[in-house]
C-alpha positions, 0 to 999 in steps of 0.5 A: 425398267418402269412399269408401263401403265395404260389408263382407261377413262379420263373423267374425274376418276382418271384425271383427278385420281389415277393419272397423277397418282400413277405418275408420282410413283417411282418405277411407274410410267403413264404410257397411255390414256384411253379416252374418246372425248376430244377435250379430254384428249387435249387435256391428257396431251397438255398434262402428260405429253409423254403418254400416248392418247388412245381413242378406244380400249380395243387398240390396247388389246392388240398391243398388249405387249406394250403395257404391264398394267391396265387401270379401269377408271371408266363408268361402273357398268364397264368395269367387269367387261374391261377387266375381263378383256385385260385378263384374257390379254394377259394384263394385270388390272386395277379396277376402280371401286366398285369392282362390279355391280354385283358380288356374282360378277366380282366372283366371276372376275376372281375366277377368271383371274385365278384361271389366267394367273393374272391379278386384279387389284381393287382401287379402294384408295380410302384405306390411305386416308390420313384419318383412317391410317390414324384410326387403324394405328390407334386400334392396332396399338390398343390405345383405345382398348377393346373397340366396341363401336366404330362410327364412320361417315361420308356426309355431304351437302348436295341438295340438288341432283346432278346429271350423271350416270351415278344417278341411274336406276339401271342396276348395271350402272351401280348408281346411288350413294351406297355403291359410291360412298358406301363402298368406301365406308364398308371397305374400311370397316372390313379392313379393320374388323373383318367380314361382318356376320350380319347387316342392317340398313336404312336406305332413303332417297331424300332429294327432290328429283332424285331416283337413286338412294342419297341417304344411307345408314348401315350397321355391321356386326363383326366377329368379337362383338365390334359394331360398325355404324356407317353413314353416307349422305348427300343431304347433311347440312351439318356434318357429323364427325368423320370417325368416332371410335369407342373403346373400353379405355378411350375414344378417338373422334376426328372431324372433317375429311381427308385432304387428298381429294380436295388437293388432287382436284386443285392440281396438287400431286404427291410430289408437291410439298404439303400433299396429304398433310392435315391442318392441326385444327383438323386433328382428332381427339383421343381420351375420355371426358376431361382427359383428352389430347390432340392426336396428329393425323398421319399423312394421307398417301393414296400413292402408296396404293400404286407403290404397293401394286408395283411391289406386288407385281414384282413379287415383293409384296401382297396385293394392297387390297384383295379381290376377296375384300371387294367381294365381301364389300359387294355382298354387304351392299346387297345385304344392306339393300335387302335389309332396307327392303325387308326392314330386317337384319340379314345374316351375311353368310346365309344370304350368300348361301341363298345365292347358290 
């Protein structure tokens, strides 16, 4: 029997990412979409005629027995309240990133999940970027030797401020590029090298009219001596390499961005030929100066997140992303904010102890 999924939110996150990914996974069915916007309701009915259109989340909770999984793709300030209600209704929940606007809120969600015995799955889809999957494989296979520095960038050229809740200065909205793109960068670094010991950051607001950060650098020191240098920017007129991984034997350098977001925005899904495939001209290089070779990029596979969720709910796999990792990511975001304000390196564990 298919897992019946209720999706809350049909903005960019719901329509571009979650709905097509859910619909592409065997054993999952998009059973309901929650949106109060008439245009979005019409769009759901056109693309997913078998899904029920629900005008508000309250209608889900009264019929919780009709669903097996809830996906929260609403604006950030609604993540924790909606996830808590799902858990108290006995429904497992996928929560888009960032899971919460603060690490404390994410910990409270983890506590409720433990008490209820119902899982929360953070949607950190960028672990299934093709270039990240390639970097992870190379690091794990020791082709690069001992990794000494991991450089990662999400840079864009968006010099004009767009009207959006992501530009809000209200802390409950978790606006700004550190919470948006920075969350992905931090999660990838944590997935590769573990919880960092210290955090240093430079956080700026560069664009005229902008009220939230749009240009960020974060440096993490991981156990074993690996350093992650992470950049997120909306003000990069020329883009740096997506990844530059420097090891004791060789490096891996790859340009550009994973193709999946662009493909999903264009209407492609994982069921379409060529989805997730990188063009050969975007392959990275592995080696040393003068002795480099092209490294084919692994296919991107965001749908594998949901396939892993299905297996976890069936008791056949661990969660694809743990809530503990998402909490660590939020602790890094908060430490980075403090570091930039104080112009100092922040010890992550000391910062956490200071909250208690």
